C-alpha positions as CSV (number, residue, x, y, z in Angstrom):
1,M,22.0,-26.2,-28.6
2,Y,21.0,-22.7,-28.4
3,K,22.9,-19.8,-30.0
4,T,23.1,-17.1,-27.3
5,H,23.8,-13.4,-27.3
6,A,25.3,-11.2,-24.5
7,I,23.8,-7.7,-24.0
8,N,25.5,-5.1,-21.7
9,E,23.3,-3.4,-19.3
10,L,23.8,-0.1,-21.1
11,S,21.2,-1.4,-23.4
12,F,18.6,-1.9,-20.7
13,P,19.5,0.8,-18.1
14,K,16.2,1.3,-16.4
15,T,15.6,-2.4,-15.9
16,A,19.3,-3.0,-14.9
17,H,18.8,-0.3,-12.2
18,E,15.8,-2.0,-10.7
19,I,17.3,-5.5,-10.8
20,Q,20.6,-4.2,-9.2
21,A,18.4,-2.8,-6.3
22,R,16.3,-5.9,-5.7
23,R,18.6,-9.0,-6.7
24,T,20.6,-11.1,-4.4
25,P,24.5,-11.2,-5.1
26,D,25.8,-14.3,-6.8
27,H,22.3,-15.0,-8.3
28,V,21.1,-15.4,-11.8
29,V,17.7,-13.4,-12.6
30,Y,15.3,-14.9,-15.0
31,G,11.6,-14.8,-15.6
32,G,9.6,-11.4,-15.9
33,A,12.8,-9.3,-14.9
34,A,14.8,-10.8,-17.5
35,R,12.0,-10.6,-20.1
36,S,11.8,-6.8,-19.3
37,A,15.4,-6.3,-19.8
38,L,15.2,-7.9,-23.2
39,L,12.2,-5.8,-24.1
40,E,14.0,-2.6,-23.1
41,A,17.0,-3.7,-25.1
42,Q,14.6,-3.8,-28.0
43,S,13.2,-0.4,-27.4
44,T,9.9,-1.7,-26.2
45,P,8.1,0.6,-23.6
46,L,8.8,-0.7,-20.0
47,I,6.7,-3.2,-18.5
48,P,6.9,-2.9,-14.7
49,I,8.7,-5.6,-12.8
50,R,6.7,-7.2,-10.1
51,D,9.0,-10.0,-8.8
52,I,12.6,-10.9,-9.1
53,D,13.0,-14.6,-9.9
54,E,16.4,-15.7,-9.1
55,I,18.5,-18.8,-8.6
56,P,22.2,-19.3,-7.3
57,V,24.6,-18.9,-10.0
58,N,26.2,-22.4,-9.1
59,Q,22.8,-24.0,-10.0
60,V,22.7,-22.8,-13.4
61,D,23.7,-25.8,-15.7
62,G,24.7,-23.9,-18.8
63,Q,22.6,-24.2,-21.9
64,S,19.9,-26.5,-20.5
65,F,19.0,-23.8,-18.2
66,F,17.1,-22.2,-21.2
67,T,15.2,-25.2,-21.7
68,K,14.1,-25.2,-18.0
69,I,13.0,-21.6,-17.7
70,G,11.4,-20.9,-21.0
71,D,7.9,-22.0,-21.7
72,F,7.8,-19.0,-24.3
73,S,10.8,-18.0,-26.6
74,I,10.7,-14.5,-25.1
75,D,11.6,-16.1,-21.7
76,Q,14.8,-17.5,-22.9
77,A,16.7,-14.7,-21.1
78,L,18.6,-14.4,-18.0
79,V,20.7,-11.6,-16.4
80,L,23.9,-12.1,-14.4
81,G,26.9,-10.2,-12.9
82,N,28.1,-9.0,-9.5
83,G,29.0,-5.5,-10.9
84,E,27.9,-4.7,-14.3
85,L,25.1,-6.7,-15.6
86,T,24.9,-8.9,-18.8
87,L,21.7,-10.1,-20.4
88,Y,22.1,-13.6,-22.2
89,I,19.2,-14.4,-24.7
90,T,18.8,-17.1,-27.3
91,D,18.3,-16.2,-31.0
92,Q,14.6,-17.3,-30.4
93,A,14.2,-14.8,-27.6
94,Q,15.6,-11.9,-29.7
95,E,13.4,-12.5,-32.6
96,A,10.2,-12.9,-30.3
97,A,11.2,-9.7,-28.7
98,A,11.8,-7.8,-31.9
99,Q,8.3,-8.9,-33.2
100,R,6.7,-8.5,-29.8
101,C,5.4,-12.1,-30.0
102,I,4.6,-14.6,-27.2
103,E,5.1,-18.0,-28.7
104,P,5.7,-21.4,-27.0
105,T,9.3,-22.8,-27.6
106,D,9.9,-25.7,-29.7
107,D,10.6,-27.9,-26.7
108,R,7.1,-27.1,-25.1
109,I,5.4,-27.7,-28.3
110,N,7.1,-31.0,-28.9
111,A,6.3,-32.2,-25.2
112,A,2.6,-31.1,-25.7
113,R,2.4,-33.1,-29.0
114,K,4.0,-36.0,-27.4
115,L,1.2,-36.0,-24.7
116,E,-1.4,-35.7,-27.6
117,E,0.1,-38.7,-29.3
118,L,-0.1,-40.7,-26.1
119,H,-3.7,-39.8,-25.4
120,K,-4.8,-40.6,-28.9
121,A,-2.9,-44.0,-28.8
122,K,-4.9,-44.9,-25.6
123,P,-7.8,-42.6,-25.1
124,E,-9.3,-44.7,-22.4
125,D,-6.3,-43.8,-20.2
126,I,-8.0,-41.1,-17.8
127,A,-4.5,-40.1,-16.5
128,R,-3.1,-39.5,-19.9
129,Y,-6.2,-37.6,-20.9
130,K,-6.0,-35.2,-17.9
131,R,-2.5,-34.5,-18.4
132,F,-3.1,-33.6,-22.0
133,H,-6.2,-31.7,-20.9
134,R,-4.3,-29.6,-18.5
135,V,-1.5,-28.8,-21.0
136,R,-3.4,-27.6,-23.9
137,T,-5.4,-25.0,-22.0
138,N,-2.6,-23.9,-19.4
139,L,0.0,-22.5,-21.9
140,A,-2.6,-20.9,-24.0
141,A,-4.0,-19.1,-21.0
142,R,-0.5,-18.2,-19.6
143,A,0.5,-16.7,-23.0
144,L,-2.8,-14.6,-23.1
145,Y,-2.2,-13.5,-19.6
146,L,1.2,-12.2,-20.4
147,A,-0.2,-10.3,-23.5
148,A,-2.9,-8.8,-21.3
149,I,-0.4,-7.7,-18.6
150,A,1.7,-6.0,-21.3
151,Q,-1.4,-4.5,-22.9
152,A,-2.3,-2.9,-19.5
153,S,1.2,-1.2,-19.5
154,G,0.6,0.1,-23.0
155,V,2.6,-2.6,-24.9
156,E,0.8,-4.4,-27.6
157,M,2.2,-8.0,-28.1
158,S,0.7,-10.7,-30.3
159,V,0.3,-14.4,-29.3
160,N,1.2,-17.2,-31.7
161,M,0.7,-20.7,-30.3
162,K,2.1,-22.1,-33.5
163,N,1.4,-25.8,-33.9
164,H,0.9,-26.4,-29.9
165,P,-2.3,-28.4,-29.2
166,L,-5.3,-26.3,-28.3
167,P,-8.9,-26.9,-27.0
168,Q,-11.1,-27.1,-30.2
169,Q,-14.3,-26.5,-28.4
170,L,-15.4,-25.0,-25.0
171,S,-15.9,-28.5,-23.5
172,E,-12.3,-29.2,-24.0
173,V,-11.1,-26.2,-21.9
174,H,-9.7,-26.9,-18.4
175,Q,-11.3,-23.9,-16.7
176,F,-9.1,-24.3,-13.6
177,Y,-6.3,-22.8,-15.6
178,L,-8.6,-19.8,-16.6
179,G,-9.2,-19.2,-13.0
180,L,-5.7,-19.4,-12.0
181,R,-4.7,-16.8,-14.6
182,I,-7.7,-14.5,-13.2
183,R,-6.5,-14.8,-9.6
184,K,-3.0,-13.7,-10.8
185,S,-4.2,-10.8,-13.0
186,L,-6.4,-9.5,-10.4
187,Y,-3.4,-9.5,-8.0
188,V,-1.4,-7.7,-10.6
189,D,-4.1,-5.1,-11.3
190,E,-4.4,-4.3,-7.6
191,K,-0.8,-4.1,-7.0
192,A,-0.1,-1.9,-10.1
193,R,-3.3,0.3,-10.2
194,G,-5.1,-0.3,-6.8
195,P,-8.1,-2.3,-5.2
196,Y,-10.9,-3.1,-7.6
197,N,-8.9,-2.3,-10.7
198,T,-9.5,-4.8,-13.6
199,T,-7.4,-3.3,-16.6
200,A,-5.3,-6.3,-17.3
201,T,-8.0,-8.9,-16.2
202,S,-10.4,-7.3,-18.7
203,H,-7.9,-7.4,-21.3
204,M,-7.4,-11.0,-20.6
205,L,-11.0,-12.1,-20.5
206,D,-11.4,-10.5,-23.9
207,K,-8.5,-12.5,-25.2
208,F,-9.8,-15.7,-23.7
209,A,-13.0,-15.1,-25.6
210,E,-11.3,-14.1,-28.8
211,H,-9.3,-17.3,-28.6
212,G,-12.2,-19.6,-27.9
213,L,-11.3,-20.5,-24.3
214,M,-14.6,-19.0,-22.9
215,R,-17.7,-17.5,-24.0
216,P,-17.6,-13.6,-23.7
217,L,-18.8,-12.2,-20.4
218,P,-21.8,-9.7,-20.5
219,N,-19.1,-7.3,-19.4
220,T,-16.0,-7.1,-17.5
221,E,-17.2,-5.2,-14.5
222,V,-16.4,-6.6,-11.0
223,G,-19.6,-8.4,-10.6
224,S,-19.3,-10.5,-13.8
225,I,-15.7,-11.4,-13.0
226,V,-16.7,-12.5,-9.5
227,H,-19.7,-14.7,-10.9
228,F,-17.3,-16.3,-13.5
229,C,-14.8,-17.0,-10.7
230,E,-17.5,-18.6,-8.6
231,S,-18.5,-20.8,-11.5
232,V,-15.0,-22.0,-11.9
233,N,-14.6,-22.8,-8.2
234,E,-17.8,-24.7,-8.2
235,Q,-16.2,-27.0,-10.8
236,H,-12.8,-26.8,-9.1
237,P,-13.1,-26.4,-5.4
238,Q,-9.5,-26.8,-5.0
239,L,-8.9,-23.4,-6.6
240,Q,-9.1,-20.7,-4.0
241,F,-9.4,-17.0,-4.9
242,F,-7.3,-14.7,-2.9
243,G,-4.8,-12.0,-3.2
244,S,-7.0,-9.1,-4.2
245,A,-10.0,-7.2,-3.0
246,I,-12.0,-8.5,-5.9
247,A,-10.8,-12.2,-5.3
248,R,-12.1,-11.9,-1.7
249,L,-15.7,-11.1,-2.9
250,V,-15.7,-14.7,-4.3
251,R,-18.1,-17.0,-2.5
252,H,-16.2,-20.3,-2.5
253,S,-17.9,-23.7,-2.9
254,S,-18.4,-25.9,0.2
255,Q,-17.7,-29.0,-1.8
256,E,-14.7,-31.1,-1.0
257,P,-11.9,-30.9,-3.7
258,Y,-12.0,-33.8,-6.2
259,E,-9.5,-36.5,-6.0
260,K,-6.7,-35.7,-8.5
261,I,-5.6,-38.2,-11.1
262,V,-2.2,-37.5,-12.1
C-alpha cells in the first residue's frame, strides 16, 4: 500500500491552469502533466507540458493505479477534480521530486530482477533472454531521456537506477531503445525549439555515453545523430524514424524486419 498526499492546485497554479485548459472533464490526468504539477509544487522551475495523458475517472482502481502508471517514483502522481484540481502523490514521488531524482519504483525493480533470475536459471531460453535484454536497456534509456528533457528546460535532475539490472557492456545494450528515445527527443526538440534543434537530444546522447549505453559520438551535430540513427535502423529495421525534420533525413534500411521472439 502506498501512503498518499493530496495537494491543492494553489501549490501548482501554472500547471493547473494549463491542465484545466486541455483536460477532458471526468478524467484523471497522469504522466508528464502530473509530474510537472508535482515539480511545480516543489518549487522546481516549470518543465513545459507536451501532452495530456488522461483516463476516465471510473477506470481508476484506487491504489493499484499508482503501480500501473509509475515506472519511476516521480511519476506516481495524478490530478483530478472537475472544479478545483487536486494532485495526489505517493511518499516516494514526493521524495523523488524534492531530490529532483529520477529512479525506478520498487515494483519495476523487482519485476526486472525476476526476469534476470529467470534468464540465469535457463540461459538457453531465447525468449527469456530477449525480454530481459529489452527491460534492462529500456528503463535506463527512458530515465536518461527524462533527465535530458528536464535539462533542456533548465532543470537539473539526477538519475539513480538503484539495483535495477543494467547492461554491463556495450554488447548487452539493446540499441532499439536508444533509437526509440532519440526519435522521441528529436520530436520534442523540434516542437519546443524549432526544426533541426538538438538541445535535449544532445544532452541525452551525452548521458547515454556517460552511463555506458553507447560510445560517445564525435559530436552531437545533425550529421552524427542521423548517422547513428541509420546504424540503429540497420540493426532494427522495424524502428522507423519520423516526427521531426532531422528524423526525415534518416535513410532507412531496405531489410525486412526480423521476426520478433516474445
